[in-house]
N, C-alpha and C positions, 0 to 999 in steps of 0.2 A: 107926695109922688103923684109925677102923671103918669098915667096909662094911656097906651094907643093899642089898636086892633088893625091885625094886617090877615089880608089872606095869602095861602100860601099851596103851593103847587109840589108834591114830590112825584117822580117817575123815577122807576125803576125797569132797566133794562138786562133781564136776564138774562141766562145761557139758553131755555129752555120758556120759559114766559117773560110778560112785564104787565104792571100794572101801574094805576094812577091812585094818588089818596089827595084829596082838598083837606085843610084845617083850616080854621082859624086861631090863630096866636095872640096871645096879651101880652104887652112887654111894658114893663115899669121902669121908670127914669127913677135910681133908686140914690141920685147923688143930688145932693143941697142945693138951695138955688143959686151959690155963686160957684162949685163946683163945674166942671168938664162930665157932660152928660154922662151917665152909666146907666145900658139900657139892660137888665134882666128878663127871660121869659118868665112868665106869671102863670099863664094858663093854657092849655093848648087842648082846641075841642076839634074832634073828627065832623066833617060835613056830610060828605061822600067818598067813599070807597069804588071803584070801577071793577068792573070784571078780572079776571085774568086773564089774557089771553100768550096765544103762542108768538114770541117773539119773535116777528116777519121778515125772512130773507129771502134774497132773490136769488137766481139760478146758481151767479157764481161765487155765493157763501157771504155776501156782503150783505148787511143791513138794511132795509128796504124802509128806508126814510119817509119817503110818499105816507107809505101803508101805515107806519108808526103815526106819524103828524094829524093821518086823518082821523086815526083810534082815538089820539088826545084831543081834537076837537072836538071829535063826538063826547067825550065825555064832559068837555067844557059846557057841552048845551045841557046835556044830562042834570050836570051838577047844576044848572039857573044861572052859569057865570060866565061873563066875557073875560076875553085875554087881560083887558085893560081894567077888572076890580080884582084880578090877582097881583100882589104888589112883590111879589119873592117866590121862590122854589129851589130848586133843585134836581138834576138830572143825575144820576147814578148808573154806571153800565159796570155790570159784576160779569162773575166767573168768564167763561169761553169767547162772549162775547166782547168782551174788553179786549181780544186778542185779534177780533177781524181785521182788515183791512183798511178798510173806512169808519171804524169804529169812535175817532173823535171827530170825525169832519161829518158823521152823524150826529151827534148830541151837541153837535156847535150850530148845524145846520136847524137842528129842532130849536134850541135856546134861541137863536136869532126872527125865529120865525113864530113863537109862540111868547115872548116875555122874555123877562131879565131874570137868567135862571142863575145861580153856582152852577157848575158843570165839572163833575167828579168820574175818574176811574176809579172806582174804590179799589185799593190794595187787600191781597189776600187777609192780614191783620186788622183792617178797618175793617170788611167784610166780616169776619167774624165777628168783630164785637158787636156790631148791628144785628147780624141774626140773633146772636144771645139776647141781646136784649130786647129782640121782637118778639122773641119766643117766650119769654118772662122769667127766663133761669135767671139773669140779671137780678129782677126781684124775688127771688125766689129765695136767693140764697143770700140777700140782703135781710128779707125779714124772716129768714129762718138759723143768722149765722153759720151757714154752712157752706163747705164745699161744694158746687155745681161745675159739671161740664155741659155743654150742650154743643153739639155736633149738628151742622146744618147742611144735612145731603141735598144737595140742587143737580142741577142737568150738568153742572160739567166739573165743579169741586167739593170736596167736603170740609166744611171750616170748623176748626175746633177752638171754645172760648171756654177759657179757664175762671170763673167769680170764687171772689171767698169775701163773703159778707157785703156780695154787691161790687166790691170792687174787681177789676181786671186784672187777674192774676198772671195766665199765660194765652198764647192764641197760635195757631198754624193752619196751615191749609194744605190739603194733599189736594192731586187734580185726578182726583177718582169721584165721578158722576153718573147717573141714569143715563144721559144721554148723548156720551160719547160715543154708543153705539147705538145708530140711527136706523127704525125697519121700517117697513111697509105694514100693512094691517095685517098680512099673515106670517110677520115673523121673518123675513126674509133681509138680512142685514144690506143696509143701501149705504149708508156713509159709516167710517170706521174714522175715528178721531186719531191725533197720533198716543196719545198715552192710552186707549184699549186698544192699540196697537200693540204695546210693549208689552200688556197684558198677555193677549192671543198670544205674543210670542211666548211668552212663558209656558204658557199651558198647551198648545197646540200646535208650536212649532211657525216657524219663518213662511212658508210654501202653502198654507191655506187662504185660497177664496174666501173671501167674506161672503160671496152669494151661495158657497157651500156651507155655510156653518148653520148645524141642525137646533132646534129648542132646546135640548141636552147639553150641545156646546155654548148657548145662551147661558144655561142655568148656571153653566159650569163656571163664565165667567163674572156672575155675578155673586156667585159664591164667593170669588177669590176676590172682588172689589170690595164683599162687606169684612172679608178675613182682611184686609191691607188696611180698610177705616179702623178695625179694633187694635190692629198692631201699631196704631199711631196713637191713640189713645192709648194702649199701653205703654208707652216708650218704647216699643221693640221692634222699630220697624227693620223688616227683611230689606234685600238689596232691592228689589222692586221697587218698596214703598220709599225708600231713600232716591230714588230714581223719579218718581211721582210728587215729590215733597216740593211743594212751591215757597216753600218758607223753611225754618230753620226747624225741627221735630222740638214738639214738648220737652221744656227744660229739664221732666224728671218725670218719674212713675208716680203722677197721683195717686192719693186713696179721697173717692169722692162721696158725698154722701147721698146725691142722686145726680143721674144723666139724664138730659133731655135730648132728644131726636126732633128737628125741625127740618123746612127745606119742603121742597117737591116730594121725591124719596119718603120723608116722613109722615107726610099726608097722607100718601098710599099703605103706609103701615097703619096708620090711626084708621082708613077707612078702603078695608078691605072690597076688594069684591069679586064677582065672577065672570065679571066682562074679559074678555081678549087682555094676556099680560101686555100687548104690543099696540092699543087702543093709545098710548100718547105718542105714539110713533117713534118708541125707544124701548130701553128696557130697566127704565125706572119700578114699574111693576114687579120687574123681576128682581129686582134690588134689594125693594121692599120685603119680598119674599121668604130671602136669603137672611135679612137682618136678623129676626129673632133669636132664630136655632142659632147663629152666632152670638149673636147677645149674651143669650146666658153662659156661654164660658165665660165673661166678664166679671159675673156676679163673686164667685168664689175669690178671686183675687182684689176685693173688699172696695167694689163698685159701688155700693147701696144701692138705693131702689133704682128704678129706672122709670121716670116720668110722663105722665101724659098729663096735658090740660084739654078741657071740652073745648069745643070751636066757640072760639070767642066773637063776640060781634063788637060794631063798630066802638060802643061806648066803653069798651078797653076793660071790664072785671074782667078777675085773674080767677080763676074758680078751679084753683092744682088740687088734682088728685094723685098719690101714691100709690104705685100699682108693683110692689116688690116683686123681684124676681121679671116683670118682662118689658119687653120694650116699647114704647109707643110714641109716640107723635103729638108737638105742640102744631096746630095750624098756619105755621109762616109758609109763605112760596106755596101755594095750594096749588094745584093741577086748575087746569082753564074750564072751569063748569062755573054756570050762573050760579048756581047754589054755594057758590065760596067768593060772592060778590064782596061781600061783609067783612071778611078777615083778612087783618092788616096788622102790622107791628101799630103798640099802640102809647109808647111810651117816649118819651122826647129824650135822645140821646144825646148826653153833653161828657166834654172833656172827652173825644173819643184818639185815642191814637193818630195819628198823620196816614196816611196812604201809606202803605208799603213801611212802616215803621211798627215795631213791638209796642205794646205799651210799656 
């Protein structure tokens, strides 16, 4: 069997944050000498993981392509690699960022300027599976022959992936996340995205100006968001949750052996802070605070243990720890701080559902 090593880059452009990862991939030709070559991945080593940054936008709400390209080029330099040395890669754009007007033009421009890339807008089903694999939920379900749910709560969406024995059983996506209400450092709301406007209308009426929302109002919104996320998990979506679903709901009210919470909001749950809840310019930390009390109501329904994983390094060693009756988080999609620069998904994801299609 002939082997070949490739250097690869992965670029994740999310609603709130973005990150770059460099890997070395080993592929093996498993075909016989007289057959058509058939290559399979045999090894993947992570060689560099960038810091997590806030996804840059310009004043009109479009992606700031120049700022992103400058950041990515900087990561090439820090990884000790030239553009010519990286032979493959992918740019994936997810969440609310995929909805902005210049999303496709932005990623095509980056791909043209930085090498030959596969460019994909991760549909909600694919995004859910990627998050569930990256958090370790898929591996945990396989190792323990268990039915496991991963909920990836990010800036714009909450993505659900149900695994059973390592196999993807179901996926769903709810348009709820911590960055749908953007604030300044004092908690004054600066931007209300459309899904958050629906929640505000239900809670406070249609005539409330965003600038008049108090901390108590924002806490109420965060608590409603947490409840909406749990409604979908329990297959009992309210009319509002049905409006906010970006996919079909989960097919049934599953019973889970364990539940994982990942994403930026999950990271805030695992790492509570005495800092301002508006330190990221949104209500993500408030949503993280609202989650544990809401989650405990799910356990009597037979949803097993709420699990967390300790901070994982780039080597990719999973050290899962069960915490009965508590909600906590795997550090996927972490907040943009230097201390989190080594956190990243660690397993090659194969056989995923295509963008926009259920598994």
